[in-house]
C-alpha positions as CSV (number, residue, x, y, z in Angstrom):
1,X,114.5,90.4,76.2
2,X,115.8,91.6,79.6
3,X,118.9,93.8,79.8
4,X,122.1,92.4,81.3
5,X,122.9,93.0,84.8
6,X,125.2,95.9,85.7
7,X,126.7,94.2,88.9
8,X,126.2,91.7,91.5
9,X,124.2,94.0,93.7
10,X,121.5,94.2,91.0
11,X,121.5,90.4,90.7
12,X,121.1,90.2,94.5
13,X,118.2,92.7,94.3
14,X,116.5,90.8,91.5
15,X,116.9,87.6,93.5
16,X,115.2,89.2,96.6
17,X,112.4,90.7,94.5
18,X,111.7,87.4,92.9
19,X,111.7,85.6,96.3
20,X,109.3,88.3,97.8
21,X,107.0,87.9,94.7
22,X,106.9,84.3,94.9
23,X,106.0,84.3,98.6
24,X,103.3,86.8,98.3
25,X,101.5,84.9,95.3
26,X,101.8,81.7,97.1
27,X,100.1,83.1,100.0
28,X,97.4,84.5,97.5
29,X,96.9,81.2,96.1
30,X,96.5,79.3,99.5
31,X,94.1,81.9,100.7
32,X,91.9,81.6,97.4
33,X,92.1,77.8,97.8
34,X,91.0,78.1,101.5
35,X,88.1,80.3,100.5
36,X,87.0,77.7,97.9
37,X,87.2,74.8,100.4
38,X,85.4,76.8,103.1
39,X,82.7,77.9,100.7
40,X,82.2,74.3,99.5
41,X,82.2,72.8,103.1
42,X,79.6,75.4,104.3
43,X,77.6,75.3,101.0
44,X,77.5,78.8,100.7
45,X,78.6,81.4,97.9
46,X,81.4,83.8,99.0
47,X,81.0,86.4,96.1
48,X,82.0,83.6,93.7
49,X,81.1,79.8,93.6
50,X,83.6,77.5,95.4
51,X,84.7,76.0,92.2
52,X,85.6,79.6,90.8
53,X,87.8,80.3,93.8
54,X,89.5,76.8,93.4
55,X,90.1,77.6,89.7
56,X,91.6,81.2,90.6
57,X,93.9,79.4,93.1
58,X,95.1,77.1,90.3
59,X,95.7,80.0,88.0
60,X,97.6,81.8,90.7
61,X,99.6,78.8,91.3
62,X,100.5,78.5,87.7
63,X,101.4,82.2,87.5
64,X,103.7,81.8,90.6
65,X,105.7,79.2,88.7
66,X,107.0,82.0,86.6
67,X,108.5,84.1,89.5
68,X,109.8,80.9,91.1
69,X,111.6,79.9,88.0
70,X,113.1,83.3,87.7
71,X,114.2,83.2,91.1
72,X,115.8,79.8,90.8
73,X,117.5,80.6,87.5
74,X,118.9,83.9,89.1
75,X,120.2,82.1,92.1
76,X,121.8,79.4,89.8
77,X,123.5,81.9,87.6
78,X,124.6,83.9,90.6
79,X,126.1,80.8,92.1
80,X,128.0,79.8,88.8
81,X,129.3,83.3,88.6
82,X,130.5,83.2,92.3
83,X,132.3,79.8,91.6
84,X,134.0,81.3,88.5
85,X,135.3,84.3,90.5
86,X,136.9,82.1,93.1
């Protein structure tokens, strides 16, 4: 299990890191899907078969859900804590 946060700045840093990771992995998934679609449309093999590229895009999409859920929960808990302090 993860350790508790020390202060609010550490929570903000974690939120930024998760947001950045989500964006990067989403772009990677879109690129993999595009390679698969282009390879299938042109009927060529770009290192892997087009179906393999699309399966990789699906796996990346499933993996990005973890960082996105972490991002959402951190924002939610940060918001609850902010309301309690007011």
